[in-house]
C-alpha positions in Angstrom: 19.6 68.8 32.2 19.9 65.1 32.2 22.6 63.4 30.4 21.8 60.2 28.6 23.5 57.2 30.0 26.2 56.2 27.7 26.7 52.8 29.1 23.9 50.4 28.3 24.3 46.7 28.7 24.0 44.9 25.3 20.7 43.1 24.8 21.1 39.4 24.6 20.1 38.1 21.2 17.0 36.0 21.2 15.7 33.6 18.5 12.0 32.8 18.3 11.7 29.1 17.7 7.9 29.0 17.4 7.8 29.4 13.6 10.5 26.8 13.1 8.6 24.3 15.3 5.4 25.0 13.4 7.0 24.3 10.1 8.5 21.0 11.3 5.0 19.9 12.5 3.5 20.9 9.2 6.1 19.0 7.2 5.6 16.0 9.5 1.8 16.0 8.9 2.4 16.5 5.1 4.6 13.5 4.8 2.4 11.3 7.1 -0.7 12.1 5.0 1.1 11.5 1.6 2.9 8.4 2.6 1.8 5.3 0.8 1.5 2.1 2.7 2.0 -1.1 0.9 -0.3 -4.0 1.7 1.1 -7.5 1.0 -0.5 -10.8 0.7 1.6 -12.3 3.5 3.5 -14.9 1.6 6.4 -14.9 -0.8 5.7 -16.0 -4.4 8.0 -16.2 -7.4 6.1 -14.2 -10.0 6.2 -15.2 -13.7 7.8 -12.9 -16.2 5.9 -11.1 -19.0 7.0 -8.7 -21.7 3.8 -6.6 -21.4 3.8 -6.2 -17.6 2.7 -2.8 -16.4 2.5 -1.2 -13.0 -0.9 -1.4 -11.4 -1.4 2.0 -9.6 -4.6 1.6 -7.7 -4.4 -2.0 -6.3 -5.1 -2.1 -2.6 -5.9 -5.7 -2.1 -3.5 -8.6 -2.9 -4.4 -12.3 -3.2 -1.6 -14.7 -3.3 -1.6 -18.2 -4.7 1.4 -20.3 -3.6 3.3 -23.0 -5.5 1.3 -25.6 -3.5 -2.1 -23.9 -4.4 -2.6 -22.2 -1.0 -4.6 -19.0 -1.1 -3.5 -16.0 1.1 -5.4 -12.7 1.7 -4.3 -10.1 4.2 -1.5 -12.3 5.5 -3.9 -15.1 6.4 -4.2 -18.4 4.7 -7.8 -19.0 3.7 -9.9 -21.8 2.2 -10.2 -21.2 -1.6 -13.9 -21.7 -1.4 -14.2 -18.6 0.9 -12.3 -16.2 -1.5 -15.5 -14.8 -3.1 -17.1 -14.0 0.3 -13.9 -12.4 1.7 -13.4 -10.3 -1.4 -17.0 -9.2 -1.5 -16.7 -8.0 2.1 -13.4 -6.2 1.5 -14.7 -4.7 -1.7 -17.8 -3.4 0.2 -15.4 -1.6 2.6 -13.5 0.0 -0.3 -15.5 -0.1 -3.6 -12.7 1.6 -5.7 -10.1 -0.9 -4.7 -8.5 -3.1 -7.3 -7.2 -6.6 -6.8 -3.8 -8.0 -7.8 -3.4 -11.8 -7.8 0.1 -12.7 -6.9 0.4 -16.2 -8.4 3.6 -18.2 -8.1 4.8 -19.3 -11.6 4.5 -22.9 -10.5 1.1 -22.5 -8.9 -1.6 -24.8 -10.3 -3.3 -23.0 -13.2 -6.7 -24.3 -12.2 -6.4 -22.8 -8.7 -5.3 -19.4 -10.1 -8.4 -19.4 -12.4 -10.6 -20.4 -9.5 -9.3 -17.4 -7.5 -9.6 -15.1 -10.5 -13.2 -16.2 -11.0 -14.0 -15.8 -7.3 -12.6 -12.3 -7.2 -14.7 -11.3 -10.2 -17.8 -12.9 -8.7 -17.0 -10.9 -5.5 -17.8 -7.8 -7.4 -14.3 -6.5 -8.3 -13.9 -5.4 -11.9 -10.3 -4.2 -11.7 -8.4 -7.4 -11.4 -4.8 -8.0 -12.5 -2.3 -10.9 -12.3 1.2 -9.8 -11.1 4.2 -10.4 -13.2 7.8 -9.1 -13.4 8.8 -7.3 -16.6 11.1 -9.3 -18.9 14.3 -7.6 -19.6 
């Protein structure tokens, strides 16, 4: 008759890291997919204040008009006469995109209206002018 061996070395505890690593990668992918990336016009402007200012959720293209009347799209200064063509091209790439015009509060009103008209002629129906909310 065999006697069972009473002395058995303890098993070393092991931890399976595979599920933890899988979860970390899934979370990383989740946050990367849901991250919102903010596009900017490429120039700082001092926006005017308005009591009725609301947040524009679906704007993906920003056009800036500086104090001196310069027009900026996608961090590049462009000729005001080429705004319509540039907007039409960008709108063709993303038809659901809205446009926000970031006009400095001291920008020439005529230039802002030219840009607004060019954006609408470029085929964009969802156009807004940026403002800060008055307290």
